[in-house]
C-alpha positions as a Markdown table, in Angstrom:
| # | Residue | x | y | z |
|---|---|---|---|---|
| 1 | Met | -2.9 | -4.6 | -17.9 |
| 2 | Thr | -4.1 | -3.3 | -14.6 |
| 3 | Thr | -7.0 | -0.8 | -14.3 |
| 4 | Ser | -6.6 | 2.6 | -12.7 |
| 5 | Gly | -6.9 | 2.4 | -8.9 |
| 6 | Asp | -6.3 | -1.4 | -8.8 |
| 7 | Arg | -3.3 | -3.4 | -7.8 |
| 8 | Ala | -1.7 | -6.0 | -10.0 |
| 9 | Thr | -4.1 | -8.9 | -10.5 |
| 10 | Pro | -3.4 | -12.5 | -9.4 |
| 11 | Ala | -3.0 | -13.4 | -13.0 |
| 12 | Asp | -0.2 | -10.8 | -13.3 |
| 13 | Ile | 1.6 | -12.4 | -10.4 |
| 14 | Leu | 1.0 | -15.9 | -11.6 |
| 15 | Glu | 2.3 | -15.2 | -15.1 |
| 16 | Ala | 5.6 | -14.2 | -13.7 |
| 17 | Asp | 5.7 | -17.0 | -11.1 |
| 18 | Arg | 4.7 | -19.9 | -13.3 |
| 19 | Asp | 5.3 | -19.1 | -17.0 |
| 20 | Pro | 7.4 | -22.2 | -18.1 |
| 21 | Arg | 9.5 | -19.9 | -20.3 |
| 22 | Thr | 10.9 | -18.1 | -17.2 |
| 23 | Pro | 13.8 | -19.5 | -15.2 |
| 24 | Gly | 12.8 | -21.6 | -12.3 |
| 25 | Pro | 13.9 | -21.1 | -8.7 |
| 26 | Glu | 17.5 | -21.6 | -7.7 |
| 27 | Pro | 18.5 | -25.1 | -6.5 |
| 28 | Gly | 17.5 | -25.6 | -2.9 |
| 29 | Arg | 14.9 | -22.8 | -3.0 |
| 30 | Gly | 11.2 | -23.2 | -3.0 |
| 31 | Asp | 10.2 | -19.5 | -2.9 |
| 32 | Asp | 8.9 | -17.5 | -5.8 |
| 33 | Ala | 9.3 | -13.9 | -6.7 |
| 34 | Ala | 6.5 | -12.9 | -4.4 |
| 35 | Gly | 8.7 | -13.8 | -1.4 |
| 36 | Gly | 8.1 | -16.9 | 0.7 |
| 37 | Ala | 5.5 | -18.5 | -1.6 |
| 38 | Pro | 6.1 | -22.1 | -2.7 |
| 39 | Ala | 6.9 | -22.5 | -6.3 |
| 40 | Ala | 3.8 | -23.6 | -8.2 |
| 41 | Val | 3.8 | -26.6 | -10.4 |
| 42 | Gly | 3.4 | -25.1 | -13.9 |
| 43 | Thr | 3.8 | -28.2 | -16.1 |
| 44 | Arg | 1.3 | -31.0 | -16.8 |
| 45 | Ala | 2.3 | -34.2 | -14.8 |
| 46 | Arg | 2.0 | -37.6 | -16.5 |
| 47 | Gly | -1.6 | -38.9 | -16.0 |
| 48 | Arg | -3.0 | -35.5 | -15.0 |
| 49 | Met | -5.3 | -33.3 | -17.0 |
| 50 | Ser | -4.2 | -30.0 | -18.5 |
| 51 | Arg | -4.2 | -26.7 | -16.6 |
| 52 | Gly | -7.2 | -25.5 | -18.6 |
| 53 | Ala | -9.2 | -28.7 | -17.9 |
| 54 | Gly | -8.2 | -28.4 | -14.2 |
| 55 | Phe | -9.5 | -24.8 | -14.1 |
| 56 | Trp | -12.9 | -25.7 | -15.5 |
| 57 | Leu | -13.1 | -28.8 | -13.3 |
| 58 | Leu | -12.7 | -26.6 | -10.3 |
| 59 | Ala | -15.2 | -24.1 | -11.6 |
| 60 | Gly | -17.8 | -27.0 | -12.1 |
| 61 | Thr | -17.0 | -28.3 | -8.6 |
| 62 | Leu | -17.7 | -24.9 | -7.1 |
| 63 | Val | -21.0 | -24.7 | -9.0 |
| 64 | Ala | -21.9 | -28.2 | -7.7 |
| 65 | Phe | -21.2 | -27.3 | -4.1 |
| 66 | Met | -23.4 | -24.2 | -4.4 |
| 67 | Val | -26.2 | -26.1 | -6.2 |
| 68 | Ala | -26.2 | -28.5 | -3.3 |
| 69 | Ala | -26.2 | -25.6 | -0.8 |
| 70 | Ser | -29.4 | -24.1 | -2.2 |
| 71 | Val | -31.3 | -27.3 | -3.1 |
| 72 | Pro | -32.8 | -27.6 | 0.5 |
| 73 | Ser | -34.2 | -24.1 | 0.4 |
| 74 | Pro | -37.4 | -24.9 | -1.6 |
| 75 | Leu | -37.7 | -28.2 | 0.3 |
| 76 | Tyr | -37.7 | -26.6 | 3.8 |
| 77 | Val | -41.5 | -25.8 | 3.6 |
| 78 | Ile | -42.1 | -29.5 | 2.7 |
| 79 | Tyr | -40.0 | -30.7 | 5.6 |
| 80 | Gln | -41.7 | -28.1 | 7.9 |
| 81 | Gln | -45.2 | -29.5 | 6.9 |
| 82 | Arg | -44.0 | -33.1 | 7.1 |
| 83 | Trp | -42.4 | -32.9 | 10.6 |
| 84 | Gly | -44.2 | -29.8 | 12.1 |
| 85 | Phe | -41.4 | -27.6 | 13.2 |
| 86 | Ser | -41.4 | -23.9 | 13.8 |
| 87 | Ala | -39.8 | -21.0 | 11.8 |
| 88 | Ala | -37.1 | -20.8 | 14.3 |
| 89 | Thr | -36.2 | -24.5 | 13.8 |
| 90 | Leu | -36.3 | -23.9 | 10.0 |
| 91 | Thr | -33.7 | -21.1 | 10.2 |
| 92 | Ala | -31.6 | -23.2 | 12.6 |
| 93 | Val | -31.6 | -26.0 | 10.0 |
| 94 | Phe | -30.5 | -23.4 | 7.4 |
| 95 | Ala | -27.9 | -21.8 | 9.7 |
| 96 | Val | -26.2 | -25.0 | 11.0 |
| 97 | Tyr | -24.8 | -25.4 | 7.4 |
| 98 | Ala | -23.3 | -22.0 | 7.4 |
| 99 | Leu | -21.9 | -22.3 | 11.0 |
| 100 | Ala | -20.3 | -25.7 | 10.2 |
| 101 | Leu | -18.9 | -24.2 | 7.0 |
| 102 | Leu | -17.5 | -21.4 | 9.2 |
| 103 | Val | -15.8 | -23.9 | 11.5 |
| 104 | Ala | -14.2 | -25.6 | 8.5 |
| 105 | Leu | -13.0 | -22.3 | 7.0 |
| 106 | Leu | -11.4 | -21.3 | 10.3 |
| 107 | Thr | -9.6 | -24.6 | 10.7 |
| 108 | Ala | -9.1 | -26.1 | 7.2 |
| 109 | Gly | -9.6 | -23.0 | 5.1 |
| 110 | Gly | -5.8 | -22.6 | 4.4 |
| 111 | Leu | -4.9 | -26.3 | 4.7 |
| 112 | Ser | -4.5 | -26.7 | 0.9 |
| 113 | Asp | -1.7 | -24.1 | 1.0 |
| 114 | His | 0.3 | -26.7 | 2.9 |
| 115 | Val | -0.8 | -30.2 | 1.7 |
| 116 | Gly | -1.9 | -29.3 | -1.8 |
| 117 | Arg | -5.3 | -28.5 | -3.4 |
| 118 | Arg | -6.0 | -32.0 | -4.7 |
| 119 | Pro | -6.1 | -34.1 | -1.4 |
| 120 | Val | -8.2 | -31.5 | 0.4 |
| 121 | Leu | -10.7 | -31.4 | -2.5 |
| 122 | Val | -11.0 | -35.2 | -2.8 |
| 123 | Ala | -11.7 | -35.5 | 0.9 |
| 124 | Ala | -14.2 | -32.7 | 0.8 |
| 125 | Leu | -16.1 | -34.2 | -2.2 |
| 126 | Leu | -16.4 | -37.6 | -0.5 |
| 127 | Ala | -17.7 | -35.9 | 2.6 |
| 128 | Glu | -20.2 | -33.9 | 0.5 |
| 129 | Ala | -21.4 | -37.2 | -1.1 |
| 130 | Gly | -21.9 | -38.6 | 2.4 |
| 131 | Ala | -24.0 | -35.5 | 3.3 |
| 132 | Met | -26.2 | -36.1 | 0.3 |
| 133 | Val | -26.8 | -39.7 | 1.5 |
| 134 | Ala | -27.8 | -38.3 | 4.9 |
| 135 | Phe | -30.4 | -36.0 | 3.2 |
| 136 | Leu | -31.6 | -38.9 | 1.3 |
| 137 | Thr | -32.3 | -41.0 | 4.4 |
| 138 | Ala | -33.4 | -38.2 | 6.8 |
| 139 | Asp | -36.6 | -38.9 | 8.7 |
| 140 | Gly | -36.7 | -36.0 | 11.1 |
| 141 | Val | -35.2 | -32.7 | 12.2 |
| 142 | Gly | -32.2 | -34.4 | 13.9 |
| 143 | Pro | -30.9 | -36.2 | 10.7 |
| 144 | Leu | -31.7 | -33.1 | 8.7 |
| 145 | Leu | -29.4 | -31.0 | 11.0 |
| 146 | Leu | -26.7 | -33.7 | 10.8 |
| 147 | Ala | -26.9 | -33.7 | 7.0 |
| 148 | Arg | -26.7 | -29.9 | 6.9 |
| 149 | Ala | -23.7 | -29.9 | 9.3 |
| 150 | Val | -21.7 | -32.4 | 7.3 |
| 151 | Gln | -22.5 | -30.5 | 4.1 |
| 152 | Gly | -21.2 | -27.3 | 5.7 |
| 153 | Leu | -18.0 | -28.9 | 6.9 |
| 154 | Ala | -17.3 | -30.3 | 3.4 |
| 155 | Thr | -18.1 | -27.1 | 1.6 |
| 156 | Gly | -16.0 | -25.0 | 4.0 |
| 157 | Ala | -13.0 | -27.3 | 3.6 |
| 158 | Ala | -13.3 | -27.1 | -0.2 |
| 159 | Thr | -14.0 | -23.4 | -0.5 |
| 160 | Gly | -10.5 | -22.1 | 0.2 |
| 161 | Ala | -8.9 | -24.7 | -1.9 |
| 162 | Ile | -11.2 | -24.1 | -4.9 |
| 163 | Ser | -10.9 | -20.4 | -4.7 |
| 164 | Ala | -7.1 | -20.5 | -4.6 |
| 165 | Gly | -7.0 | -23.2 | -7.2 |
| 166 | Leu | -9.0 | -21.2 | -9.7 |
| 167 | Val | -6.6 | -18.3 | -9.4 |
| 168 | Asp | -3.6 | -20.7 | -9.6 |
| 169 | Leu | -4.8 | -22.4 | -12.8 |
| 170 | Gln | -6.5 | -19.5 | -14.6 |
| 171 | Pro | -5.4 | -19.0 | -18.2 |
| 172 | Arg | -2.4 | -16.7 | -18.7 |
| 173 | Ser | -3.8 | -14.9 | -21.7 |
| 174 | His | -4.2 | -11.2 | -21.4 |
| 175 | Arg | -7.8 | -11.5 | -22.7 |
| 176 | Val | -8.9 | -13.6 | -19.8 |
| 177 | Arg | -7.0 | -12.1 | -16.9 |
| 178 | Gln | -9.0 | -12.1 | -13.6 |
| 179 | Leu | -11.0 | -15.0 | -14.9 |
| 180 | Gly | -10.3 | -16.8 | -11.6 |
| 181 | Ala | -11.8 | -13.9 | -9.6 |
| 182 | Leu | -14.7 | -13.7 | -12.0 |
| 183 | Val | -15.5 | -17.5 | -11.7 |
| 184 | Asn | -15.1 | -17.2 | -7.9 |
| 185 | Ser | -17.9 | -14.6 | -7.9 |
| 186 | Val | -20.2 | -15.9 | -10.7 |
| 187 | Ala | -20.1 | -19.6 | -9.8 |
| 188 | Pro | -21.5 | -19.3 | -6.3 |
| 189 | Thr | -24.5 | -17.1 | -7.4 |
| 190 | Gly | -25.0 | -19.2 | -10.6 |
| 191 | Gly | -24.9 | -22.4 | -8.6 |
| 192 | Leu | -27.3 | -21.1 | -5.9 |
| 193 | Ala | -29.7 | -20.1 | -8.7 |
| 194 | Ala | -29.5 | -23.5 | -10.4 |
| 195 | Gly | -30.0 | -25.4 | -7.2 |
| 196 | Ala | -33.0 | -23.4 | -6.0 |
| 197 | Leu | -34.7 | -23.6 | -9.5 |
| 198 | Gly | -33.9 | -27.3 | -9.9 |
| 199 | Ala | -35.3 | -28.2 | -6.5 |
| 200 | Gly | -38.4 | -26.1 | -7.2 |
| 201 | Leu | -38.9 | -28.0 | -10.5 |
| 202 | Phe | -38.4 | -31.4 | -8.7 |
| 203 | Val | -41.1 | -30.3 | -6.2 |
| 204 | Arg | -43.5 | -29.4 | -8.9 |
| 205 | Tyr | -42.9 | -32.3 | -11.4 |
| 206 | Thr | -41.8 | -35.3 | -9.4 |
| 207 | Thr | -43.5 | -37.5 | -6.8 |
| 208 | Ala | -40.5 | -37.8 | -4.5 |
| 209 | Pro | -38.6 | -34.5 | -4.7 |
| 210 | Thr | -36.7 | -35.1 | -1.4 |
| 211 | Thr | -35.4 | -38.4 | -2.7 |
| 212 | Ala | -34.7 | -38.1 | -6.5 |
| 213 | Ile | -32.6 | -34.9 | -6.3 |
| 214 | Phe | -30.3 | -36.2 | -3.6 |
| 215 | Val | -29.7 | -39.4 | -5.5 |
| 216 | Leu | -28.5 | -37.4 | -8.5 |
| 217 | Leu | -26.3 | -35.2 | -6.2 |
| 218 | Thr | -24.7 | -38.2 | -4.5 |
| 219 | Ala | -23.7 | -39.7 | -7.8 |
| 220 | Gly | -22.4 | -36.3 | -9.1 |
| 221 | Phe | -20.1 | -35.7 | -6.1 |
| 222 | Ala | -18.8 | -39.2 | -6.2 |
| 223 | Leu | -17.8 | -38.7 | -9.9 |
| 224 | Leu | -16.3 | -35.3 | -9.1 |
| 225 | Ala | -14.1 | -36.9 | -6.4 |
| 226 | Ala | -12.8 | -39.4 | -8.9 |
| 227 | Ala | -12.1 | -36.7 | -11.5 |
| 228 | Met | -10.3 | -34.6 | -8.9 |
| 229 | Thr | -7.6 | -37.2 | -8.5 |
| 230 | Leu | -6.4 | -36.1 | -12.0 |
| 231 | Leu | -6.2 | -32.4 | -11.1 |
| 232 | Pro | -2.8 | -30.8 | -11.8 |
| 233 | Glu | -1.4 | -29.8 | -8.4 |
| 234 | Pro | -0.6 | -26.1 | -8.3 |
| 235 | Val | 1.1 | -26.2 | -4.8 |
| 236 | Ala | 4.6 | -27.7 | -4.8 |
| 237 | Pro | 5.7 | -29.8 | -1.8 |
| 238 | Arg | 8.0 | -28.1 | 0.6 |
| 239 | Pro | 9.9 | -29.1 | 3.7 |
| 240 | Gly | 8.0 | -29.2 | 6.9 |
| 241 | Arg | 4.6 | -29.1 | 5.2 |
| 242 | Gly | 3.1 | -31.7 | 7.5 |
| 243 | Arg | 4.0 | -29.7 | 10.6 |
| 244 | Asp | 2.8 | -26.5 | 8.9 |
| 245 | Ala | -0.5 | -28.2 | 8.0 |
| 246 | Leu | -1.1 | -29.2 | 11.6 |
| 247 | Val | -0.4 | -25.6 | 12.7 |
| 248 | Ser | -2.8 | -24.3 | 10.1 |
| 249 | Leu | -5.6 | -26.3 | 11.6 |
| 250 | Arg | -5.6 | -23.9 | 14.6 |
| 251 | Pro | -8.7 | -21.6 | 14.2 |
| 252 | Arg | -7.5 | -18.3 | 12.8 |
| 253 | Val | -8.3 | -15.6 | 10.3 |
| 254 | Ala | -5.3 | -15.1 | 8.0 |
| 255 | Val | -5.4 | -11.7 | 6.3 |
| 256 | Pro | -2.0 | -10.6 | 5.0 |
| 257 | Arg | -0.8 | -7.4 | 6.5 |
| 258 | Pro | -0.8 | -5.3 | 3.3 |
| 259 | Ala | -4.5 | -6.3 | 2.7 |
| 260 | Arg | -5.9 | -5.5 | 6.1 |
| 261 | Gly | -7.0 | -2.0 | 5.4 |
| 262 | Ala | -8.8 | -3.1 | 2.2 |
| 263 | Phe | -10.3 | -6.0 | 4.0 |
| 264 | Ala | -11.7 | -3.8 | 6.7 |
| 265 | Ala | -13.2 | -1.5 | 4.1 |
| 266 | Ala | -14.8 | -4.5 | 2.3 |
| 267 | Val | -16.4 | -6.0 | 5.4 |
| 268 | Pro | -19.7 | -4.0 | 5.3 |
| 269 | Cys | -20.1 | -4.9 | 1.7 |
| 270 | Leu | -19.5 | -8.6 | 2.4 |
| 271 | Val | -21.9 | -8.6 | 5.3 |
| 272 | Ala | -24.7 | -6.7 | 3.4 |
| 273 | Thr | -24.5 | -9.0 | 0.3 |
| 274 | Trp | -24.5 | -12.3 | 2.1 |
| 275 | Ala | -27.0 | -11.3 | 4.8 |
| 276 | Met | -29.4 | -10.6 | 2.0 |
| 277 | Gly | -28.6 | -14.0 | 0.5 |
| 278 | Gly | -29.2 | -15.6 | 3.9 |
| 279 | Leu | -32.7 | -14.0 | 4.2 |
| 280 | Tyr | -33.8 | -15.3 | 0.8 |
| 281 | Leu | -32.3 | -18.8 | 1.2 |
| 282 | Ser | -33.8 | -19.3 | 4.7 |
| 283 | Leu | -37.1 | -17.4 | 4.6 |
| 284 | Gly | -37.7 | -16.8 | 0.9 |
| 285 | Gly | -40.3 | -19.6 | 0.6 |
| 286 | Ser | -42.0 | -18.5 | 3.8 |
| 287 | Leu | -42.2 | -14.9 | 2.5 |
| 288 | Thr | -43.9 | -15.9 | -0.7 |
| 289 | Ala | -46.3 | -18.2 | 1.1 |
| 290 | Gly | -47.0 | -16.1 | 4.2 |
| 291 | Val | -46.8 | -12.5 | 3.0 |
| 292 | Leu | -47.5 | -12.7 | -0.7 |
| 293 | His | -50.0 | -15.6 | -0.2 |
| 294 | Ile | -48.5 | -17.8 | -3.0 |
| 295 | Pro | -48.4 | -21.5 | -1.7 |
| 296 | Asp | -46.7 | -22.9 | -4.8 |
| 297 | His | -43.2 | -24.3 | -3.8 |
| 298 | Leu | -41.8 | -23.6 | -7.3 |
| 299 | Val | -42.4 | -19.8 | -6.7 |
| 300 | Gly | -40.3 | -20.1 | -3.5 |
| 301 | Gly | -37.5 | -21.6 | -5.6 |
| 302 | Leu | -37.9 | -18.9 | -8.3 |
| 303 | Val | -37.4 | -16.1 | -5.7 |
| 304 | Val | -34.0 | -17.5 | -4.8 |
| 305 | Thr | -33.2 | -18.0 | -8.5 |
| 306 | Ala | -34.2 | -14.4 | -9.3 |
| 307 | Leu | -31.8 | -13.1 | -6.7 |
| 308 | Thr | -28.8 | -15.3 | -7.5 |
| 309 | Ala | -29.2 | -15.5 | -11.3 |
| 310 | Ala | -29.4 | -11.7 | -11.4 |
| 311 | Gly | -26.2 | -11.6 | -9.3 |
| 312 | Ala | -24.4 | -13.9 | -11.8 |
| 313 | Val | -25.5 | -11.9 | -14.8 |
| 314 | Ala | -24.4 | -8.6 | -13.2 |
| 315 | Ser | -21.0 | -10.0 | -12.3 |
| 316 | Leu | -20.4 | -10.9 | -15.9 |
| 317 | Ala | -21.6 | -7.5 | -17.1 |
| 318 | Val | -19.2 | -5.5 | -14.8 |
| 319 | Arg | -16.2 | -7.9 | -14.9 |
| 320 | Asp | -13.9 | -5.5 | -16.8 |
| 321 | Leu | -14.6 | -2.4 | -14.7 |
| 322 | Pro | -12.3 | -1.3 | -11.8 |
| 323 | Ala | -12.8 | -3.4 | -8.7 |
| 324 | Arg | -13.4 | -0.5 | -6.3 |
| 325 | Arg | -15.9 | 1.1 | -8.6 |
| 326 | Val | -17.8 | -2.2 | -9.0 |
| 327 | Met | -18.0 | -2.7 | -5.2 |
| 328 | Thr | -19.3 | 0.9 | -4.7 |
| 329 | Gly | -21.8 | 0.8 | -7.5 |
| 330 | Gly | -23.0 | -2.7 | -6.5 |
| 331 | Ser | -23.5 | -1.6 | -3.0 |
| 332 | Leu | -25.7 | 1.3 | -4.2 |
| 333 | Val | -27.8 | -1.1 | -6.4 |
| 334 | Leu | -28.1 | -3.5 | -3.5 |
| 335 | Ala | -29.5 | -0.8 | -1.2 |
| 336 | Ala | -31.9 | 0.3 | -3.9 |
| 337 | Gly | -33.1 | -3.2 | -4.6 |
| 338 | Thr | -33.6 | -4.0 | -1.0 |
| 339 | Gly | -35.6 | -0.8 | -0.5 |
| 340 | Leu | -37.8 | -1.8 | -3.4 |
| 341 | Thr | -38.3 | -5.2 | -1.9 |
| 342 | Leu | -39.4 | -3.7 | 1.4 |
| 343 | Val | -42.0 | -1.6 | -0.5 |
| 344 | Ala | -43.3 | -4.7 | -2.1 |
| 345 | Leu | -43.7 | -6.6 | 1.2 |
| 346 | Ala | -45.5 | -3.6 | 2.7 |
| 347 | Ala | -47.9 | -3.6 | -0.3 |
| 348 | Ala | -48.0 | -7.4 | -0.7 |
| 349 | Ser | -47.2 | -6.9 | -4.4 |
| 350 | Thr | -45.7 | -10.0 | -6.1 |
| 351 | Pro | -44.5 | -8.2 | -9.3 |
| 352 | Val | -42.7 | -5.4 | -7.3 |
| 353 | Phe | -41.3 | -8.1 | -5.0 |
| 354 | Phe | -39.7 | -9.9 | -7.9 |
| 355 | Ala | -38.5 | -6.6 | -9.5 |
| 356 | Gly | -36.8 | -5.6 | -6.2 |
| 357 | Thr | -35.3 | -9.1 | -5.9 |
| 358 | Val | -33.7 | -8.8 | -9.3 |
| 359 | Val | -32.3 | -5.4 | -8.6 |
| 360 | Ala | -31.0 | -6.5 | -5.2 |
| 361 | Gly | -29.5 | -9.6 | -6.9 |
| 362 | Cys | -27.6 | -7.4 | -9.4 |
| 363 | Gly | -26.2 | -5.5 | -6.5 |
| 364 | Phe | -25.4 | -8.7 | -4.6 |
| 365 | Gly | -23.4 | -10.2 | -7.4 |
| 366 | Ser | -21.5 | -7.1 | -8.5 |
| 367 | Ala | -20.7 | -5.8 | -5.0 |
| 368 | Phe | -19.3 | -9.2 | -4.0 |
| 369 | Leu | -17.3 | -9.4 | -7.2 |
| 370 | Gly | -15.8 | -6.0 | -6.6 |
| 371 | Ala | -14.9 | -6.8 | -3.0 |
| 372 | Phe | -13.4 | -10.2 | -4.0 |
| 373 | Arg | -11.3 | -8.7 | -6.8 |
| 374 | Ser | -10.0 | -5.9 | -4.7 |
| 375 | Leu | -8.8 | -8.4 | -2.1 |
| 376 | Ala | -7.6 | -11.1 | -4.5 |
| 377 | Ala | -4.7 | -9.0 | -5.8 |
| 378 | Leu | -3.3 | -8.5 | -2.4 |
| 379 | Ala | -2.4 | -12.1 | -1.4 |
| 380 | Gly | 0.6 | -14.1 | -2.6 |
| 381 | Ser | 0.3 | -17.7 | -3.7 |
| 382 | Ala | 1.3 | -19.0 | -0.2 |
| 383 | Glu | -1.4 | -16.8 | 1.4 |
| 384 | Arg | -4.2 | -17.1 | -1.1 |
| 385 | Ala | -6.3 | -19.9 | 0.3 |
| 386 | Gly | -6.1 | -18.4 | 3.8 |
| 387 | Met | -7.1 | -15.0 | 2.5 |
| 388 | Phe | -10.1 | -16.3 | 0.6 |
| 389 | Ala | -11.1 | -18.4 | 3.6 |
| 390 | Ser | -11.2 | -15.1 | 5.6 |
| 391 | Val | -13.4 | -13.5 | 3.0 |
| 392 | Tyr | -15.8 | -16.4 | 3.3 |
| 393 | Val | -15.7 | -16.5 | 7.1 |
| 394 | Val | -17.1 | -13.0 | 7.1 |
| 395 | Ser | -19.5 | -13.9 | 4.3 |
| 396 | Tyr | -20.9 | -17.0 | 5.9 |
| 397 | Leu | -21.2 | -15.4 | 9.4 |
| 398 | Ala | -23.4 | -12.8 | 7.6 |
| 399 | Phe | -25.2 | -15.6 | 5.8 |
| 400 | Ser | -26.2 | -17.4 | 8.9 |
| 401 | Val | -26.3 | -15.4 | 12.1 |
| 402 | Pro | -28.8 | -12.7 | 10.9 |
| 403 | Ala | -31.0 | -15.5 | 9.5 |
| 404 | Val | -31.1 | -17.3 | 12.8 |
| 405 | Ala | -31.9 | -14.0 | 14.6 |
| 406 | Ala | -34.7 | -13.4 | 12.1 |
| 407 | Gly | -36.1 | -16.9 | 12.6 |
| 408 | Leu | -36.2 | -16.3 | 16.4 |
| 409 | Ala | -37.9 | -12.9 | 15.9 |
| 410 | Val | -40.7 | -14.2 | 13.6 |
| 411 | Pro | -43.0 | -15.6 | 16.4 |
| 412 | Ser | -43.0 | -12.2 | 18.2 |
| 413 | Leu | -42.7 | -9.7 | 15.4 |
| 414 | Gly | -44.3 | -11.5 | 12.6 |
| 415 | Leu | -42.8 | -12.5 | 9.2 |
| 416 | Arg | -43.4 | -9.1 | 7.5 |
| 417 | Ala | -42.0 | -7.0 | 10.3 |
| 418 | Thr | -39.0 | -9.2 | 10.7 |
| 419 | Ala | -38.1 | -9.0 | 7.0 |
| 420 | Thr | -38.6 | -5.2 | 7.1 |
| 421 | Val | -36.1 | -4.8 | 10.0 |
| 422 | Tyr | -33.7 | -7.2 | 8.3 |
| 423 | Gly | -33.9 | -5.3 | 5.0 |
| 424 | Cys | -33.3 | -1.9 | 6.7 |
| 425 | Ala | -30.1 | -3.3 | 8.2 |
| 426 | Val | -29.0 | -4.5 | 4.8 |
| 427 | Val | -29.6 | -1.0 | 3.3 |
| 428 | Val | -27.6 | 0.7 | 6.1 |
| 429 | Leu | -24.6 | -1.7 | 5.6 |
| 430 | Ala | -24.7 | -1.3 | 1.8 |
| 431 | Leu | -24.6 | 2.5 | 2.2 |
| 432 | Leu | -21.7 | 2.2 | 4.6 |
| 433 | Thr | -19.7 | 0.8 | 1.6 |
| 434 | Ala | -21.2 | 2.9 | -1.1 |
| 435 | Val | -21.0 | 6.4 | 0.4 |
| 436 | Pro | -17.3 | 6.3 | 1.4 |
| 437 | Gly | -16.6 | 4.8 | -2.1 |
| 438 | Leu | -18.4 | 7.7 | -3.8 |
| 439 | Val | -16.5 | 10.2 | -1.7 |
| 440 | Arg | -13.2 | 8.7 | -2.6 |
| 441 | Glu | -14.0 | 8.6 | -6.3 |
| 442 | Arg | -15.1 | 12.3 | -6.2 |
| 443 | Ala | -12.0 | 13.3 | -4.4 |
| 444 | Ala | -9.9 | 11.4 | -7.0 |
| 445 | Arg | -11.6 | 13.1 | -9.9 |
| 446 | Thr | -11.2 | 16.5 | -8.2 |
| 447 | Ala | -7.5 | 15.9 | -7.6 |
């Protein structure tokens, strides 16, 4: 059942496309009812795991990638003290991950639509394990940049395939429709929260935090790569897929024509949410130490955890509401939480800072879920990975570029003033989504 104001969900489309009780495509045809999409593989192949197990394997893999993405955040201050680099270098180390991820999204983001989800994910997981080894052996800024770049490339290659695979393999029950979109929104925020908190605990309670945590992550990604070979393949082979795959590697943003208006409307929301995430993951530890005067590295991890965990909880709380309403309401909450955070920084108040972070996190999670769901329903199965890659291109540009600009501004403006300007920009972007959304809802009620 679709909600008022929303298109048919991906689960609605997939139920018709891949229910084994429905007739298959005519001989010689590889297109589904959506028109031009390759018929998905709906049965369990010999030696493969079930669809349900494959869905949760992909969900766990997405969480693992996000855990690894946020683990370095509480460690940046340690690296900075150990190797003596500036705030600008710190944000560059953070941003090279997001920029490498962007390159991978622009080139390999839709690759799994052509060669299949499984081979792309196995390769990405092995590359991520290699990045963890690079972190483990890093002895300066150069190796740290290299590790972050490889990690970004691996995560970018995997993001489109995982996002599409979660929608491909989500359960067909009416009670869990849109589960793929929900997991796509909750897993990143939940994973970021777990990674930041885990790294903070390693810093507090282990003698070698920059070693032990990366040993565990290396082993984890190697095991996930092995498990991924058993994933049921949702994308059926089709003639010319090798040629199409090479063509897909040309940098591009693939937004289906019917979705372009909705995509443009969602851009301010995507930029506001992920720019706020970028501020916390790059400079959150520095803000707690330099503005709030709390030198404990665990608190730096807790700040990131407060933002992202609140986002995950909020996403779960609003999962059944109409997507556009969630995006509008989430943007309003993000603006309010960011404003409260700015008040806390001006007053150097730690309790108010954490309260503002939690409120902003609720807006972060719910606004992104609303934007993601509103767009997920507009892409067919052959366009899904490319569409989601485009969403993440915008998101990770917002995640990285403003953070680098902030790092460059800190020496001249100071940490507090830089964060204030940054936060004001987030508030404006969030309101650019919220105000038109409220106007549309009021017009609809009047009509």
